C-alpha positions in Angstrom: 90.2 128.0 148.0 92.8 129.4 145.5 95.8 128.2 143.6 99.1 129.4 142.1 100.3 128.7 138.4 101.7 125.3 137.8 105.2 125.1 136.3 107.3 122.6 134.5 110.0 120.8 136.7 112.1 117.8 137.1 113.0 115.9 139.9 116.4 115.1 141.5 117.6 113.9 145.0 113.9 114.1 146.0 113.3 117.7 145.2 111.8 119.3 142.5 113.5 121.9 140.1 111.3 124.2 138.3 112.3 125.4 134.8 111.1 129.1 135.1 110.2 130.0 131.4 111.5 133.5 131.6 114.8 132.6 132.7 115.7 130.8 129.5 112.8 130.2 127.1 114.7 128.8 124.2 116.4 126.3 126.7 113.0 125.1 128.0 111.3 124.7 124.5 114.6 122.5 123.5 114.2 120.5 126.8 110.3 120.2 127.3 108.5 121.0 124.1 107.4 118.7 121.3 105.0 118.7 118.5 102.9 116.2 116.5 101.7 116.9 112.7 98.8 115.3 111.3 96.4 115.5 108.5 93.3 114.3 107.0 93.5 112.0 103.9 92.0 111.7 100.7 91.8 107.8 100.4 91.0 107.7 96.5 93.9 109.8 95.6 96.2 108.6 98.7 96.9 112.3 99.4 96.6 114.8 102.1 93.4 116.6 102.0 94.1 120.4 101.2 94.1 122.8 104.1 93.7 120.2 107.0 97.5 119.8 107.6 97.9 121.0 111.4 100.3 120.9 114.1 99.9 120.2 117.8 102.5 121.5 120.4 102.9 119.7 124.0 104.6 119.2 127.0 106.6 116.2 126.3 106.1 113.7 129.6 110.0 112.9 129.5 112.8 115.8 129.3 114.2 115.7 125.4 117.8 115.9 126.5 118.1 113.5 129.5 114.8 111.6 129.6 113.8 112.7 133.0 110.1 112.5 134.0 108.6 116.0 133.6 106.2 117.2 136.3 103.8 120.1 136.9 104.4 121.7 140.3 102.3 124.2 142.0 100.3 125.2 145.1 96.6 124.4 146.1 95.7 126.7 149.2 92.4 125.9 151.0 90.5 127.4 154.1 90.2 125.1 157.1 86.9 123.1 156.6 86.9 123.4 152.7 84.6 120.3 151.9 85.6 120.5 148.0 86.9 117.3 146.7 89.7 118.9 144.9 92.3 115.9 145.6 89.8 113.4 143.8 89.3 115.8 141.0 93.1 116.0 140.4 93.2 112.2 139.3 90.7 113.0 136.5 92.3 116.0 134.9 93.1 116.8 131.3 94.7 119.9 130.2 95.0 122.0 127.1 93.5 121.3 123.9 92.7 118.3 121.6 91.3 116.2 124.8 89.0 114.6 122.6 91.6 112.6 120.9 93.5 111.6 124.3 95.7 114.8 124.7 96.3 116.3 128.0 96.0 113.4 130.4 98.0 114.0 133.6 98.4 111.8 136.7 98.6 113.1 140.1 101.6 111.7 141.9 101.9 113.6 145.1 99.8 115.9 147.1 102.3 117.2 150.0 101.0 119.4 152.8 102.9 122.7 153.2 104.9 122.7 156.4 106.5 126.3 156.4 103.8 128.8 155.4 106.4 131.4 154.8 107.6 129.9 151.5 106.1 129.8 148.2 108.2 127.8 145.7 110.7 128.3 148.3 111.0 131.9 147.2 108.2 134.3 148.6 106.8 134.5 151.9 102.9 134.4 152.0 100.1 134.5 154.7 96.3 134.9 155.0 95.0 138.4 155.2 91.1 139.1 155.5 90.3 136.0 153.8 92.8 136.3 151.2 96.3 134.8 150.2 98.8 137.6 150.1 102.4 137.2 148.8 105.3 139.4 149.5 107.6 140.1 146.6 110.9 141.7 147.2 112.8 144.4 145.2 113.6 143.5 141.8 112.1 139.9 141.7 109.7 138.3 139.2 106.0 137.7 139.7 104.9 134.4 139.2 101.6 134.7 137.6 99.6 137.3 135.3 99.5 140.2 137.5 97.1 143.0 137.0 98.4 146.5 135.9 97.8 149.4 138.1 99.2 152.8 138.1 101.1 152.0 141.4 102.8 149.1 140.2 106.0 149.7 138.6 107.8 146.6 136.8 109.7 145.6 133.7 108.2 143.0 131.5 105.6 142.4 128.8 102.0 143.6 129.2 99.4 141.6 127.5 95.4 141.2 127.5 94.3 137.9 129.4 91.6 136.4 127.3 90.2 133.0 127.6 87.1 130.7 127.0 84.9 129.5 129.6 82.2 127.1 130.1 79.1 129.0 131.2 75.6 127.9 131.1 73.6 127.9 128.9 76.5 127.8 126.4 78.6 125.0 125.4 82.6 124.3 126.5 84.4 127.4 125.0 81.7 129.5 123.6 81.9 132.2 126.4 85.0 134.7 125.8 86.3 136.0 129.0 88.4 139.2 129.3 90.3 139.3 132.5 92.2 142.6 132.0 95.5 143.9 130.9 98.4 142.0 132.9 102.2 141.9 133.4 103.1 138.5 132.1 104.6 136.0 134.3 108.5 136.8 135.0 107.9 140.5 134.7 110.3 142.0 137.6 108.8 144.4 140.1 111.0 147.4 141.1 110.1 147.8 144.3 109.0 145.3 147.2 105.2 144.8 146.9 102.3 142.6 148.1 99.9 140.9 146.0 96.7 138.8 146.4 95.6 135.7 144.4 92.4 136.1 142.8 90.1 134.1 140.4 92.1 131.9 138.0 95.1 132.3 139.8 95.7 136.0 138.5 97.8 138.3 141.0 96.4 141.5 142.2 98.5 144.4 144.0 97.1 144.3 147.6 96.7 147.8 149.1 96.9 146.8 152.6 100.1 147.2 154.6 102.9 144.7 154.1 102.3 141.9 156.6 104.9 141.3 159.2 106.5 137.7 158.7 
């Protein structure tokens, strides 16, 4: 079982329109990102406690310009016979930080079966190869996830270390720091047609096999 990144989208005429963040980041921020500022109070003085003013940035449930419902759209791909109850888990998801305060609740509104295995986000062809999902990217096209840097991969964009926190026994949530390597950021443009396989956490890796015929 594997998955793509999920992207902000709105819906019109029964179809989802994805707002790719690399196409116009400032517009995306104006339309979909908002923030909430709060602080702890010192009640005897009726004043804000020093050093505890903080701001939480979040994806607005409604577009800030036209009040459209906001969605997160992506793909979950599973092998035949997969017994994981991932659809049930989708109804109990919280994303992002501050979850203990009720932030990050999301609702699964639709799980639609992919009927055309040659389209990913209506853009790229993909298929299963040796147990992996392999995606073909044409010349001068963007990658749609963090993509491992290799000597054979020529691209234009930004490179960053991909670091996060995981929950691993016996540690508690977020205590284990994980480094997933140096990666091209989503939206980086490959200079020539390449194939990639989806790895753990949705990260892409250049596929060294032949480009599959579609």
